[in-house]
C-alpha positions, 0 to 999 in steps of 0.5 A: 717572549712566546707562549712556550717560554712563558709556560716554562717559566710559570711551571717553575715559579707558578705552582705545583706541576703535574705531568699527565700520562697522555700518550705522547709523540714518542710513544705514538711513533714507537707503537707505529702510530702517529697522532694528528699534529697540533699547535701548542696552546693552553687553557684554564680550568676553574671549578666549584664556584658555588656562587650564592654560598653563605657560611662559615666555610668561607666568610669571604664567599662574595669576593672569592670568585671575583678575586679568581677572575682578577687572578686569571686576567692578570696572567701575562699570556691569556689562555686560549679558552676557559672551562668551568667544570661544574657547581657554578652556583650553590644549590637552592630549592627556589627556581627563581633564586637559582636563576638569579644566582646563575645570572650573577655568576654569568655577569662576573664570568663575563669579566674574564679576558678570554675569547672563549669560555665553556661551562658544564653543570654540577649537581648544585646547578642541575640535579633539582630541575634536570638541568633546565635552568643551566640550559636556559643560561649556558646552553647544552649540558653535553657537547663537543668542540675541536681546538688545534687538533684536540677533540674536547667532550663535555659530559653531563653526569649531574642533571640526572638526580641519580648521578648517572650519565644515562643511556641516551648520552652514552649512546651519543658519546659512543657515536661521537667516539666512533668518528675519532681515530684510535690515537686521536687526542681526546679530552673529557670534561665532567663534574663528578669523577667517572670512577668510584673514588668515594661512592658514599660521599657521592664521589662517583658516577653510577654508570661512569664505568660504561663511559670509561669502557667507551673511552678505553680503546683510545690511546690519548684520553685525559679527563678533567673534573671537579666536585671533590674540591681538591687536586687529585690524580688517578689512572684507569688503564691509560686514561688520566683523571685530574680533579681541580681545586674549588673556588669556595672551600676545600674538602677533606682527602678522599675517605679520610673521615666519616663525612665530607664536611668542608675543611675549616676556614683559616682567617690567616690564610683565607684562600688556603686550598683554593685555586685553579689550573692551567693545562698546557698542550705542547707538541712532543710532550705530555700535557703539563698541569700547573696549579695556581692559588687565588691571590688577587686582593 
């Protein structure tokens, strides 16, 4: 069985499927433009592990991440790469403890059976030291890479304690985008949403509108983020934004209550609301998002 056939089966039986609004080959041809061809591939997005968390919201916190790693490793077809979209660890004021948690996280993540793993920070990892510990352990907090015809951009909207991307990084983004064709396939990874989802809950980036303005001239842009601990889909113009579930505890629907307190833990369904997603890029089709629960015991 090849990867495409397998992905068709998992889309039917693996979990909820969402088709993103990416500009596809048919639309490109109709507009008189044709994007650069690319090979089929898929990657896995995991988010908000919060390693080091202890509390009633997840009494099984020491095991959930390990179960998620086992679940991903059990996939019949391994992904091309894995991306963690922030909050790898739970916040702590102790710099030594912060580094210890990151080292433990790295040790568990090293068990993933995949050739390439990418990381971006969350505010729990980076806001108290401007990303210093994260960079020591995982390298740059903003970067780009190419994979089979898709240009990937990792943005850091958490190391600034004011929840900003910052002028220097925006200028870097501008310079990078200027090197891309207007119909280039572009995927952006962030932790916080770039748009104002619920600003009073810190579900926004204060200068995210500037990043969106830079991305808007490009017809094939999709953003994947974390932070809100639930699946969520949003459009800004032609740009699709997709939030991923958490691997520690779910949070309430945007703006549904006064505070963003974790949803109560259900001992009968300890992994309720937790999970990860596969993202399939297939020539001739939009990206296919498939949501999976944490299931390994």
